[in-house]
C-alpha positions as CSV (number, residue, x, y, z in Angstrom):
1,M,-4.5,63.4,7.8
2,Q,-3.0,60.0,8.5
3,A,-5.5,59.5,11.3
4,T,-8.4,60.2,8.9
5,G,-6.9,57.8,6.3
6,T,-6.6,55.1,8.9
7,L,-10.2,55.7,10.1
8,A,-11.5,55.6,6.5
9,L,-10.0,52.1,6.0
10,A,-11.2,50.7,9.3
11,P,-14.8,49.9,8.2
12,W,-13.6,48.1,5.1
13,R,-11.2,46.0,7.2
14,A,-13.9,45.4,9.7
15,R,-16.3,44.0,7.1
16,R,-13.5,41.8,5.6
17,L,-12.7,40.4,9.0
18,A,-16.4,39.8,9.8
19,V,-16.8,37.8,6.6
20,L,-13.7,35.8,7.3
21,G,-14.8,35.2,10.9
22,T,-18.2,34.0,9.8
23,G,-16.6,31.5,7.3
24,V,-14.3,30.2,10.0
25,L,-17.2,29.8,12.4
26,L,-19.3,27.9,9.9
27,A,-16.4,25.6,9.0
28,A,-15.7,24.9,12.7
29,C,-19.4,24.2,13.5
30,S,-20.3,22.1,10.5
31,T,-20.1,18.3,10.9
32,P,-17.8,16.7,8.3
33,F,-18.9,13.7,6.4
34,P,-17.4,10.5,7.8
35,P,-14.4,9.3,5.8
36,P,-15.2,6.5,3.3
37,D,-14.2,3.0,4.3
38,R,-10.6,2.3,3.4
39,R,-10.5,-1.3,2.2
40,P,-7.8,-2.8,0.2
41,E,-8.5,-2.1,-3.5
42,Q,-9.7,-5.2,-5.3
43,P,-9.1,-5.3,-9.0
44,I,-12.2,-4.9,-11.2
45,I,-13.2,-8.2,-12.8
46,L,-14.1,-7.7,-16.4
47,P,-16.8,-9.9,-18.1
48,T,-15.5,-13.3,-19.1
49,P,-14.8,-13.2,-22.9
50,Q,-16.2,-16.0,-25.0
51,P,-13.5,-16.8,-27.6
52,E,-13.8,-19.6,-30.1
53,L,-12.2,-22.9,-29.0
54,R,-8.7,-23.6,-30.4
55,E,-7.3,-27.1,-31.0
56,L,-5.4,-28.4,-28.0
57,P,-1.7,-29.2,-28.4
58,A,-1.2,-32.8,-29.6
59,E,-1.1,-35.5,-26.8
60,P,2.5,-36.6,-26.3
61,L,3.2,-40.2,-27.2
62,A,6.0,-40.8,-24.6
63,A,6.4,-39.7,-21.0
64,T,7.5,-36.1,-20.6
65,P,10.9,-35.7,-18.8
66,P,10.4,-34.1,-15.3
67,A,10.8,-30.4,-15.0
68,P,13.8,-29.0,-13.1
69,P,13.2,-28.8,-9.3
70,A,11.8,-25.6,-8.0
71,P,14.2,-23.3,-6.1
72,R,14.3,-23.9,-2.3
73,A,12.1,-21.7,-0.2
74,T,13.9,-19.1,1.9
75,R,12.7,-17.9,5.2
76,S,12.7,-14.1,4.8
77,G,10.2,-13.5,7.6
78,R,8.0,-11.6,5.2
79,A,4.6,-12.6,4.0
80,M,4.3,-13.3,0.3
81,T,2.4,-10.5,-1.5
82,A,-0.4,-11.4,-3.9
83,A,-0.1,-10.0,-7.4
84,P,-2.3,-10.5,-10.5
85,I,-1.1,-13.5,-12.5
86,D,0.2,-13.2,-16.1
87,L,0.5,-16.5,-18.0
88,A,0.4,-17.5,-21.7
89,M,1.1,-21.1,-22.4
90,R,0.2,-24.0,-24.7
91,C,1.5,-27.3,-23.5
92,A,1.0,-31.0,-23.3
93,A,2.6,-33.6,-21.0
94,R,2.4,-37.3,-20.2
95,D,3.5,-39.2,-17.1
96,E,4.6,-42.8,-16.7
97,R,1.1,-43.9,-15.8
98,K,-0.2,-42.7,-19.2
99,H,-2.0,-39.7,-17.6
100,T,-1.9,-36.8,-20.0
101,V,-2.4,-33.0,-19.8
102,Q,-3.2,-30.8,-22.8
103,A,-3.7,-27.1,-22.0
104,D,-4.0,-23.8,-23.6
105,V,-4.2,-20.8,-21.2
106,E,-3.9,-17.0,-21.4
107,V,-4.1,-14.8,-18.4
108,A,-3.3,-11.1,-18.4
109,Q,-3.2,-9.1,-15.1
110,G,-5.4,-11.7,-13.4
111,Q,-8.1,-11.7,-16.1
112,V,-8.5,-15.1,-17.8
113,R,-8.7,-14.4,-21.5
114,Y,-8.6,-18.0,-22.7
115,L,-8.7,-21.4,-21.1
116,R,-9.0,-24.9,-22.4
117,A,-7.6,-27.9,-20.6
118,R,-8.0,-31.6,-20.8
119,V,-6.8,-34.1,-18.2
120,A,-7.0,-37.7,-19.3
121,Q,-6.1,-41.2,-18.2
122,P,-6.8,-44.6,-19.6
123,K,-10.2,-44.7,-17.9
124,G,-11.5,-41.4,-19.2
125,A,-11.0,-37.6,-19.2
126,C,-12.0,-34.2,-17.8
127,E,-12.3,-31.1,-20.0
128,F,-12.6,-27.5,-19.0
129,A,-13.3,-24.5,-21.3
130,L,-13.6,-20.9,-20.4
131,A,-17.0,-20.6,-22.0
132,D,-18.5,-22.9,-19.3
133,F,-17.1,-20.7,-16.5
134,E,-17.5,-17.1,-15.1
135,Q,-14.5,-15.4,-13.4
136,T,-15.4,-14.4,-9.8
137,Q,-12.1,-13.5,-8.3
138,I,-8.6,-12.2,-9.2
139,L,-6.7,-12.0,-5.9
140,P,-5.3,-13.7,-3.9
141,S,-6.0,-16.4,-6.5
142,I,-8.0,-16.5,-9.6
143,E,-11.4,-18.3,-9.2
144,L,-13.7,-19.4,-12.0
145,R,-17.2,-20.8,-11.2
146,A,-19.2,-23.0,-13.5
147,R,-22.1,-21.3,-15.2
148,D,-24.3,-24.4,-14.6
149,D,-25.4,-25.6,-11.2
150,S,-22.7,-28.2,-10.8
151,G,-20.7,-26.2,-8.3
152,C,-17.5,-26.8,-10.1
153,T,-14.7,-24.2,-9.3
154,L,-11.4,-23.8,-11.1
155,M,-8.6,-22.0,-9.2
156,L,-5.3,-20.6,-10.5
157,W,-2.5,-19.4,-8.1
158,E,1.2,-18.9,-8.1
159,Q,3.4,-21.3,-6.3
160,G,7.1,-20.3,-6.7
161,P,7.9,-20.4,-10.4
162,Q,4.8,-22.4,-11.2
163,V,1.2,-21.5,-11.7
164,V,-1.3,-24.2,-10.5
165,L,-4.6,-24.9,-12.1
166,A,-6.7,-26.9,-9.6
167,Y,-10.4,-27.9,-9.7
168,N,-13.0,-28.6,-7.0
169,N,-16.3,-30.5,-7.3
170,C,-15.9,-30.9,-11.1
171,A,-17.0,-34.5,-11.7
172,A,-19.8,-33.2,-14.1
173,H,-17.0,-32.1,-16.5
174,C,-15.6,-35.6,-16.7
175,A,-16.6,-38.8,-18.5
176,P,-17.0,-41.0,-16.7
177,Q,-17.5,-38.8,-13.6
178,A,-15.5,-41.2,-11.4
179,V,-12.3,-40.1,-13.3
180,F,-12.4,-36.7,-11.6
181,Y,-11.4,-38.2,-8.2
182,D,-8.0,-39.3,-9.7
183,A,-7.4,-36.0,-11.6
184,L,-4.3,-34.1,-10.4
185,P,-3.9,-30.3,-10.7
186,I,-2.0,-28.9,-13.7
187,L,1.3,-27.2,-13.0
188,F,2.4,-24.6,-15.5
189,D,6.2,-24.1,-15.2
190,R,7.1,-20.7,-16.7
191,R,10.9,-21.3,-16.4
192,V,10.8,-24.0,-19.1
193,G,7.4,-23.2,-20.8
194,R,5.7,-26.5,-20.1
195,C,3.1,-28.2,-17.9
196,D,3.0,-31.3,-15.7
Protein backbone atom coordinates (compact mmCIF):
# COMPACT_ATOMS: atom_id res chain seq x y z
CA MET A 1 0.00 0.00 0.00
CA GLN A 2 2.80 2.37 0.71
CA ALA A 3 4.23 1.79 -2.75
CA THR A 4 0.88 2.64 -4.37
CA GLY A 5 0.56 5.82 -2.25
CA THR A 6 3.99 6.91 -3.34
CA LEU A 7 3.23 6.20 -6.99
CA ALA A 8 -0.06 8.14 -6.75
CA LEU A 9 1.81 11.31 -5.58
CA ALA A 10 4.60 11.01 -8.12
CA PRO A 11 2.70 12.60 -11.10
CA TRP A 12 1.66 15.57 -8.92
CA ARG A 13 5.22 16.12 -7.78
CA ALA A 14 6.46 15.72 -11.34
CA ARG A 15 4.09 18.44 -12.58
CA ARG A 16 5.12 20.76 -9.77
CA LEU A 17 8.81 20.23 -10.52
CA ALA A 18 8.19 20.79 -14.25
CA VAL A 19 6.47 24.13 -13.58
CA LEU A 20 9.27 25.22 -11.23
CA GLY A 21 11.92 24.10 -13.71
CA THR A 22 10.27 26.06 -16.53
CA GLY A 23 10.18 29.21 -14.36
CA VAL A 24 13.86 28.84 -13.46
CA LEU A 25 14.80 28.30 -17.12
CA LEU A 26 12.83 31.38 -18.23
CA ALA A 27 14.44 33.51 -15.52
CA ALA A 28 17.92 32.30 -16.46
CA CYS A 29 17.40 32.86 -20.19
CA SER A 30 15.76 36.27 -20.01
CA THR A 31 17.94 39.34 -20.47
CA PRO A 32 17.66 41.66 -17.47
CA PHE A 33 17.18 45.39 -18.01
CA PRO A 34 20.42 47.34 -17.60
CA PRO A 35 20.65 49.00 -14.19
CA PRO A 36 19.76 52.71 -14.18
CA ASP A 37 22.63 55.18 -14.15
CA ARG A 38 23.72 55.81 -10.59
CA ARG A 39 24.55 59.47 -10.40
CA PRO A 40 24.82 61.50 -7.23
CA GLU A 41 21.37 62.76 -6.41
CA GLN A 42 20.95 66.47 -7.08
CA PRO A 43 18.35 68.27 -5.02
CA ILE A 44 15.24 69.34 -6.90
CA ILE A 45 15.16 73.07 -7.61
CA LEU A 46 11.74 74.51 -6.90
CA PRO A 47 10.41 77.45 -8.93
CA THR A 48 11.84 80.73 -7.64
CA PRO A 49 9.17 82.48 -5.53
CA GLN A 50 8.29 86.10 -6.26
CA PRO A 51 7.73 87.71 -2.84
CA GLU A 52 7.06 91.43 -2.44
CA LEU A 53 10.14 93.53 -1.73
CA ARG A 54 10.73 94.47 1.89
CA GLU A 55 12.54 97.60 3.00
CA LEU A 56 16.28 97.07 3.37
CA PRO A 57 17.88 97.61 6.79
CA ALA A 58 18.92 101.22 7.36
CA GLU A 59 22.37 102.19 6.11
CA PRO A 60 24.85 102.54 9.00
CA LEU A 61 26.14 106.04 9.61
CA ALA A 62 29.52 104.95 10.98
CA ALA A 63 32.00 102.22 10.08
CA THR A 64 30.99 98.79 11.34
CA PRO A 65 33.57 97.18 13.66
CA PRO A 66 35.30 94.20 12.06
CA ALA A 67 33.89 90.73 12.64
CA PRO A 68 35.91 88.30 14.76
CA PRO A 69 38.51 86.38 12.78
CA ALA A 70 37.41 83.08 11.29
CA PRO A 71 38.78 79.94 12.95
CA ARG A 72 42.01 78.60 11.52
CA ALA A 73 41.68 75.92 8.91
CA THR A 74 42.81 72.47 9.98
CA ARG A 75 44.30 69.87 7.70
CA SER A 76 42.16 66.85 8.28
CA GLY A 77 43.01 65.25 4.95
CA ARG A 78 39.30 64.94 4.09
CA ALA A 79 37.49 66.82 1.36
CA MET A 80 34.82 69.22 2.51
CA THR A 81 31.33 67.88 1.82
CA ALA A 82 28.81 70.15 0.16
CA ALA A 83 25.51 70.55 1.96
CA PRO A 84 22.51 72.76 1.15
CA ILE A 85 22.81 76.21 2.73
CA ASP A 86 20.48 77.50 5.42
CA LEU A 87 20.67 81.25 6.08
CA ALA A 88 18.27 83.93 7.31
CA MET A 89 19.77 87.37 7.90
CA ARG A 90 18.96 91.07 7.65
CA CYS A 91 22.05 93.20 8.02
CA ALA A 92 23.81 96.42 7.09
CA ALA A 93 27.48 97.37 7.30
CA ARG A 94 29.81 100.20 6.34
CA ASP A 95 33.58 100.23 5.93
CA GLU A 96 36.12 103.01 6.39
CA ARG A 97 35.93 103.91 2.66
CA LYS A 98 32.17 104.63 3.02
CA HIS A 99 31.25 101.53 1.03
CA THR A 100 27.99 100.11 2.40
CA VAL A 101 26.11 96.83 2.30
CA GLN A 102 22.40 96.44 2.99
CA ALA A 103 21.05 92.92 2.68
CA ASP A 104 18.03 90.79 3.44
CA VAL A 105 18.39 87.10 2.58
CA GLU A 106 16.51 83.90 3.40
CA VAL A 107 17.69 80.48 2.19
CA ALA A 108 16.23 77.14 3.34
CA GLN A 109 17.84 73.83 2.33
CA GLY A 110 19.55 75.52 -0.60
CA GLN A 111 16.34 77.12 -1.94
CA VAL A 112 16.51 80.93 -2.05
CA ARG A 113 13.22 82.17 -0.60
CA TYR A 114 14.06 85.88 -0.46
CA LEU A 115 16.98 88.02 -1.57
CA ARG A 116 17.48 91.74 -1.75
CA ALA A 117 20.92 93.29 -1.53
CA ARG A 118 22.40 96.73 -2.16
CA VAL A 119 26.13 97.39 -2.40
CA ALA A 120 26.89 101.12 -2.52
CA GLN A 121 29.85 103.49 -2.59
CA PRO A 122 30.14 107.25 -3.01
CA LYS A 123 30.11 106.92 -6.84
CA GLY A 124 26.96 104.74 -7.15
CA ALA A 125 25.32 101.44 -6.21
CA CYS A 126 24.41 97.93 -7.37
CA GLU A 127 21.09 96.32 -6.40
CA PHE A 128 19.97 92.72 -6.64
CA ALA A 129 16.47 91.35 -6.02
CA LEU A 130 15.27 87.74 -6.30
CA ALA A 131 12.47 88.72 -8.71
CA ASP A 132 15.13 89.50 -11.35
CA PHE A 133 16.79 86.07 -11.06
CA GLU A 134 16.02 82.37 -11.50
CA GLN A 135 17.71 79.75 -9.32
CA THR A 136 19.57 77.21 -11.45
CA GLN A 137 21.72 75.32 -8.94
CA ILE A 138 21.77 74.27 -5.28
CA LEU A 139 25.02 72.29 -4.90
CA PRO A 140 27.97 72.63 -4.55
CA SER A 141 26.99 76.32 -4.44
CA ILE A 142 23.77 78.19 -5.07
CA GLU A 143 23.56 79.87 -8.45
CA LEU A 144 21.02 82.45 -9.59
CA ARG A 145 20.95 83.64 -13.21
CA ALA A 146 19.41 86.92 -14.37
CA ARG A 147 16.08 86.58 -16.18
CA ASP A 148 17.17 89.21 -18.72
CA ASP A 149 19.95 88.67 -21.25
CA SER A 150 22.60 90.51 -19.22
CA GLY A 151 24.38 87.29 -18.23
CA CYS A 152 24.52 88.35 -14.57
CA THR A 153 25.03 85.46 -12.14
CA LEU A 154 24.78 85.52 -8.34
CA MET A 155 26.50 82.77 -6.34
CA LEU A 156 26.18 81.79 -2.67
CA TRP A 157 28.55 79.35 -0.97
CA GLU A 158 29.78 78.49 2.50
CA GLN A 159 33.29 79.49 3.49
CA GLY A 160 33.95 78.39 7.05
CA PRO A 161 31.46 80.14 9.34
CA GLN A 162 30.52 82.63 6.63
CA VAL A 163 28.27 82.54 3.59
CA VAL A 164 29.56 84.50 0.59
CA LEU A 165 27.31 86.28 -1.93
CA ALA A 166 29.34 87.00 -5.06
CA TYR A 167 28.27 88.37 -8.43
CA ASN A 168 29.64 87.95 -11.92
CA ASN A 169 28.99 90.03 -15.05
CA CYS A 170 26.39 92.19 -13.26
CA ALA A 171 27.22 95.73 -14.41
CA ALA A 172 23.66 96.04 -15.78
CA HIS A 173 22.38 95.98 -12.17
CA CYS A 174 24.51 98.98 -11.17
CA ALA A 175 24.18 102.74 -11.68
CA PRO A 176 26.50 103.83 -13.11
CA GLN A 177 27.65 100.50 -14.55
CA ALA A 178 31.34 101.23 -13.83
CA VAL A 179 30.58 100.88 -10.08
CA PHE A 180 30.27 97.11 -10.52
CA TYR A 181 34.02 96.71 -11.05
CA ASP A 182 34.72 97.99 -7.51
CA ALA A 183 31.93 95.96 -5.82
CA LEU A 184 33.19 93.36 -3.34
CA PRO A 185 31.30 90.18 -2.39
CA ILE A 186 29.05 90.27 0.68
CA LEU A 187 30.09 88.07 3.62
CA PHE A 188 27.31 86.90 5.94
CA ASP A 189 28.82 85.87 9.29
CA ARG A 190 26.39 83.54 11.08
CA ARG A 191 28.43 83.58 14.31
CA VAL A 192 27.60 87.23 14.99
CA GLY A 193 24.54 87.69 12.71
CA ARG A 194 25.99 90.40 10.52
CA CYS A 195 27.43 91.10 7.10
CA ASP A 196 30.61 92.74 5.79
